[in-house]
C-alpha angles and dihedrals in degrees: 000000000000117000103218123193112235124227091252092050091048092050091048092051092046090053090051091050092050090049092050093048093047098043107032138062099244126187119237091249093054092042090054092053092047092051091048091051091046089053091054091047092050088054090052090051093048092050092048092049092048092049092048092048091052092048092050091048090051092049092048091049090051091049091050091051091052091046092052095051 
């Protein structure tokens, strides 16, 4: 079974990465890895937002159809 990161988990980890970058003396190697991970997390967030937006649109369309019957 695939262990998928949730939107909330991704945001929490992104906040931690930003905090580390802003408040710590990080080597270039570590910084590179942090930025790569942040990029992955941003993708997870974008996908989650897109999926949620599509689901909400579908629900609203269904509600409008019921209302118009």
